[in-house]
N, C-alpha and C positions, 0 to 999 in steps of 0.2 A: 101255420100248421095246416096240414091237409084235412079235408073233410072226414076221410076214413079214420085218421088218427084221432080227430076230435070225438067222433062217435064212439070209438073203442074206449078212449080215455074216460068219456062221460059214463059209459056203461060200467066199466070196471070200477070207477070211483064210486058210483052209486051203489053197486053191489058191496063194495068193500066197507062202506060206512053205514050199512044198516045195523041198527043196534042189536038185532037178534043174531047177527054174526059176530059182532064185536064182543058182546058180553060173554058168550061161551069161550071165545078165544082168550080173553083176559082171565076168565075163571080157570081155564085149563093151564095157562102159564103160571098163575099164582098157585094152583094146587100142585103143579109139578115142582115149583120152587119150594113150597112148604114141605112137601114130601121128601124131596132130596135133601133139603137142609136138615130135616129130622134124622134121615138115615146116615148122613155123613158126620156122625158125632165125633169120631176119632177117639184116640186113647186119652183119658183124662190126664195121665202123666205127661204126655206130649203137649197137650193143650196148656197145662200149667207151666211147663218149661218154656213154651213159646211166649206165653204172657210175661213171664219173668224176664226173658230175653229182650222183649220189646221195651219193657220198663227200664232195664239196665241201659239199653242203647239210648233211650231218651235222656236218661240221667247223665250219661257220658257226654251227650251233646248239649247238656243244660237246657233241654226242652222237655220238661216233665211237669206241666201245670196241673196234672190230675189231683195230686195231693191237696193243693191249695183250694181248688174248687170243691173237692170232696169234703174237706173240713168245713168250708163255708156252708154247704148244703146240709151237712149232718148236724151242725151246731145251731142252725137257724131253720126251724120248722117252716117259717113263712116262705122260705126259699125252697126247702127240700120237698115239702108236700106237693106244691104245684109242679115242681120239676118231675116228681114221680108220676103224677097224673099225666103230664105232657109226654113223658117217655112211654107210658103204657097205652096211650090212646091216639095222639096226634098222628103218629106214623101210619095208622090205619084209617084215619078220617080225612086228613088234609089231602093226601095223595089221590084217593078216589074223587074227592070233591074237585080238585084241579082237573082231573081227567074229564069229569062231567062238564065243567066249565069250558074246557077246550072244545069238547064235542058240540056243545050248544052255541057257544059264542065265537070260537076261533077255529071253525071246522077246517079251514085251509091249512092249518098247522097241526091238526090233531094227529094225523097218521105218522108224520115224522116224529112228533113228540112221544107218541105211544111206542113206536118202534125203538126209539132211543132208550126209554125206560125199561122195556122188556129185555133188550140186549144187555144193558148194564146190570140188571138184576141177575140174569143168567151168568154173567161174568163173575158176579159176587159169589155164586155157588162154587165156582172154581177156587176162589180164595178160601172159602170155608173148608173145602176138601184138601187143598194143598197145605194150608196152615191153620189147623184147628187151634184156637186161642182162647184161653181162659180170660175173662174180663177182670179188671182190677178187683172187683168186689168178691171174686172167688179165689183170690190168692190168700195165703194164710195171714194171720194177724200180724206177723212180723213185718209185713210190707206197709202197714199203716192205713189201709183202706177200710171204710165203713160202708156196708151195703145199705144204702138209704131205702131201697125198695123193701128190705126186710124191716128196717128201723121204723118205717112209717106204714107198714102193711095194714095196720088196723084202720087206716083212713081210706083205704081203697079196696078194690076187688082182687088185687094181686096178693100172692103169698111171699114165699122166700125164693121163688123161681123167676126172678125178673118180672116181666110184664105178663106172664101167663096167669090166667085166673086161678085163684086159690084151689089147690087140689089137682090142677091139670099141668103141673110142671113136667110130667113125663111126655107131654106133647110138644115140647119145645127143645131146641138145641141151645144150651147155655154156653157152649164152647165155640160159638160162631161170631166172635168179636171182630175178626179181621176179614174183610173190610167192614166199616160201619155203613150199612145201608140206611140206617136212620139218617145219617148225615147225607149220604148219597141221594136218597129220595127227597130229602128236604131241599137240597141244592137244586134238584130238577124242578121241584115246585116253585122255588124262589125265582129261578131263571124264567120259567113260564110266566109267572105273575109280573116280574119286572119287565120282561121283553115285550109281552103282549097286553099287559094291563094298560088301560087308558086313563084311569083315575089315579091321582097321586097317592091315595091311600092304598090301592091295590099294589102299586109299584113299591111303596114303602114296606108293605107286608112281605113282598118278594125279597127284600133285603134282610128284614128282621128275622123271618122264620128260620132260614138255615143257620144264622148266627146263634139264635136262641137254642136251636136243636143241638148245635155243637157244645154249647155250655152245659146243656142238660145231660148229654151223654157222658161228659167228663165229670160233672159234679155228682152224678148218681153212681159213679164208679162202674159204668157199664162198658166204657170204651177208653182206650188209650188215645193220645194225640195222634200217634201213627195210624191208628184205625181210621180216624177221621180223614187224614190225608189220603189213605188208601181208598176211602169212599169217594173222595173227590176225583181221584185218578180213574177209578172204575167208571164214573160218569163221563169222564173225558174220553175214554176209550169207546164207550157206548155211543157217544155223540159222533165220533169219527166213523163208526161202522154203520150207523143208522141209514144214511142216505145211499151208500153203496148197496146195502141189503135191500132197500126199497127199489133201487134201479133193477136189481136182479129179479125180484118178485114181479115188478111191473112188466118186464120183458117176457117172463114166463106167462103172465096173465094175458098179455096181448097175443102171444102164440096160441094159447089155449082158446081164446075167444075167436080168433081168426080161423083156427082149425075147425071149430064147430060150424062156422059159416062156409067152410070150404074155400076160403079166399087166401091167397098167399100174403105173407106179411113182409113188406119191404123193410130194408134196413132203416130207411128214413122214418117210417111209421114207428118202428121200435125205438129209435132214438128220441123221437118227439114224445112218445108216450112215457119213456123212462125218465124224461126230464123232470116229470113229477110236479109236486105242488110247491107252494110258496116256501121260501127258505126261512129258517128260524134265525 
């Protein structure tokens, strides 16, 4: 690699990974995601019809484990209550914790991982807009689901509006079941821990966490099996797009940096810079 390419890459890498630029970036993306998710509620009737349609499709394919897990969790508080706590909290705790871990301990992989998560999350918004979906717990009683979040609400901070704190249900979109980003984000966390963890316990947690999350979203009647599959697919698409997106932003960053110094940017320098960081 040429000296100029190395210098430019070092400068842009250092600028990119400063925490006071990363935190606002992540905050803006999450605020955008939360705001748009809230705005694209869709029609309740359409969301219910879509939910029923997904359930019927699963039943026709003999792939509808939601009822079995939901009965298990609703009949056994020792399973249902921890599952509700997990659904209401881990989504917002584990993912940021893994981000911080990557930042501090696996910096060479952080940028690709962060970009992968961001792109996948934004793709999830498209799913919420195109296919508003009522979760199993919001279907009428004839479908046989019990809302465990409501059933065990006296044990936690949530009310009858899924994981939203009691009284703040109007600040969440309950008809955004497809795809399941609970599963998608947990898969991302699991892959990071399994792929980059060095201790056997960390790697084991990388396997257990997405599996447990999938069981939790099914048992609490917050998602269908197809939602979980869609969450996995969204993460796959995000992974495929992350590195090309970084190559584009790196090339633009090199041009901007060289332009400020008044130096021409060769195709070789751009290619070397866009080669980027370590592969996941």
